[in-house]
Every structure is written in structure tokens, then in C-alpha cells.
N, C-alpha and C positions, 0 to 999 in steps of 0.2 A: 711583749708588746711590741717591738720593734720589726720583730718578722712580720707582724700582723700589719704594718704601717708600711712596710717595704711590699707586701702582697698589694695592699690596697692601691699602693701608687703604680704599681706593673699595671693591675688590673683596669687601671685608671686609663695607663698609656696605652694600652693594648686596645682598650673599648673607643678610644679615638682616634684609630689609627696613626699614633703617633711614630714615626720610624725608629726612632732612639728605644721603643721597648723590646724590638728583637734583639739588638745591642745588650739590653739591659736581662734579658731573658737569656741569651749565650754567655755573658758574663757570669750569672750565678747558675748558671745550669751544665754547662757544656763540659768542664772538668770530671765533674761527677756523672754525668751520663755517660760519657766515654768509657769510663773506668766500669760501669756498670753494664754497659754492651760490651766491650773487651769480655768480662765475666762471662756473658751470656753464649757469646758467640766464639770465645776463644780466639778471635782474631783482631790482631790492633786494625787492619785493611778494611775487613767488612765494619769494623764497630767506626770506622772515619767515616765509611760512606753511609752506614744508617742513621750516625746522626746529623749528617747533612740532609736526610729525609727527613727526619724528625724534626730539624727547625723549619723546612718548608712545610711540613704539615700545621706545626704552629703558626708559621704567616697564616696560612690559611685558616685556620680554625681559631684567630686571636680573638673572635668576638665571642667563641663559646667560653676560650680559655678567660676573658674577662669577666665571666659570670660563675666559673669554677667556684665550687665550695672549698677545696683545697687544693690550689695551685701547684704544688709539687707532686700531689698523686697524681692530677691529670697528666702533668710532664712526665712521670715516670710510667703511666699507662699508654701514653703515646710510643715512648721507646721499646717500650716490652714489646707491645703489638707489630711494630717494625723490625723489632729483632727477630719476634716469632714467623712473621713472613720470609726474613731472609733465612732462617733455617729450613722452613718449608721449602724454598727455593732450591737450596742447597740438596735435600732428599731429591727434589724431581731432577735436579741436574748430576745425579750419582754418577756417571761417567767422568765428569770432572775432578781430577785429583788434584788436590791442593797440596803444595810442600809444606811442613808444620812451620810454623814463625813463632817469634817469640810475641806474646803479647802481655805478660806478667814483668811490670818494671820495677826493677830495684834499684836503689838510690846508692849502694856501693856496687863498685865492679873489680873485685878482684877475681881471683881464677874459683876460689871456694865458695863463694857468695855467687858465682855465675852457675857454676854447677848444682847447686842447691836451688837457685831459682828455676832452673829447668826441671829438676826433678819435681819441685811444687807444680809448677805449671802444668805437666804433664799428668801429674795426680788430682790436681782441680778438673781438667779435661775431662778426668774418667769419672766425675762425681755427677749424678743427676742435675740438672741444669737449673731446677728451683733453690736446692743447697748450694750451689756453685754460688749464684746471685746472693744469697744472704751472706754466705762466709766473706765473698768479697766486700760487699758493703759494710758489715761490721768488723772485718779487719782493717781491710786496705783502705776502706774511707770513713772508719770510725765514726759509723752510725750507730746508735743505740737500738735495741729490739724496738723500743716504741717507734722511734722514726721509721726505721724499716717498714713497721706494721703500718705505718699511716701510708709510707709511699707506694708500697706493693696492694694494701687493701687485704692483710690479712691480719687474723689476730694474733698478738703475742704470743702464744704459747705453741701457734703454728710456726712462727717466725723462729722462736727458741728451737722447738723441735728440729726443724730444717738445720738449725746451724748444729744442734749437738749429734745429729745423726752424719751428717757432711764431715764434721770434725774427726768421728770415730773412725767413719770410712776413709780420710787421709791419713790418719794415725795407722790404720793396717795396710794402706798403700805405701807408706812411705816408712813405715817400722817406728822406730825410735830416733830418728834422725834430726827430724823437725819437731815436732810437736810433744 
């Protein structure tokens, strides 16, 4: 009920062009969206750029957002669309070689943990994008299958299958080191 009230307040602020609405949207979504975009793009730099573009689109579409049935799903769909645009642009610009970068953040900073994080990041990058996004949302953002289902507009069974297949692939890629 508290979330519905929060959504309604946010929608009202967006609908009346309240400048604070975008700040409220940033506070509510930026951290989760950045993690989500990093998982899709395997790049913190690209994720930060796309996040800015997402918020530009939020400002431009504020009246549609004010009328959205599910605000969270609408915002995540904007983020996914922008991420896919970035991925397609990368494919067109194949000639540009990017150096590998660290996009998976870990809280501990000892050498063993850092090496493990690098292995996990490399393995996650090898997963199909749809499995990677579900795994990151489930494990790193502690979302439930029901929440992920709502955010991505897919059935819980589809989300659970993508998670299960992704975890199996990670186990194969990492051996028994992590999972």
C-alpha cells in the first residue's frame, strides 16, 4: 500500500511538471537501474551513459509516465530499450575495440575476492543477455521472481527458467569455484 501511495505521489508530480519529480525518480530508480544496465551492457561506463539517456527520456515522457499503469515496469522498459540501442550501436561500430572493464562491484577488497569477482564478471559476460539480467536482478539487487516478472513484463516461469539456465551455465563456466 505504501508503494502505491508513493507511485501516486510520483505520478501526480510528473503530471503537473513538478521539477522535484525527476529528482524523486532519480532517488527511487538510479541505483537499481545502474546495476541493471551494467548487467545488460557489461560496462559501467556505457551503463552510466545510458542511465543519463534514460532520465532524459523520463523527462520527455513524464506525462505518459504519470498515466502508466505500472510505473516500475515502464521505467525498466525505457532502460532496456536504451540498453538495446547501445548494444546495436556497438554491433554497428565493430571496428572500435574496447578494453575490458570492471563492471561488477564487490564490497570486499582482498586479492582473492577481487580475482573471484573478475572470474564471475567474465562468466556473466558470456551468458546470454536475458539470463544475465535476471541473475543480476535476483542476486545483486535481491529482487524476487515476481518483482523481476513485473519489471520485465514476463511470466514468473520465464524468469525462473532464465535464472535456472543462467546459473547452470555459470556453474559450467566457473566449475565448482563459486556456485
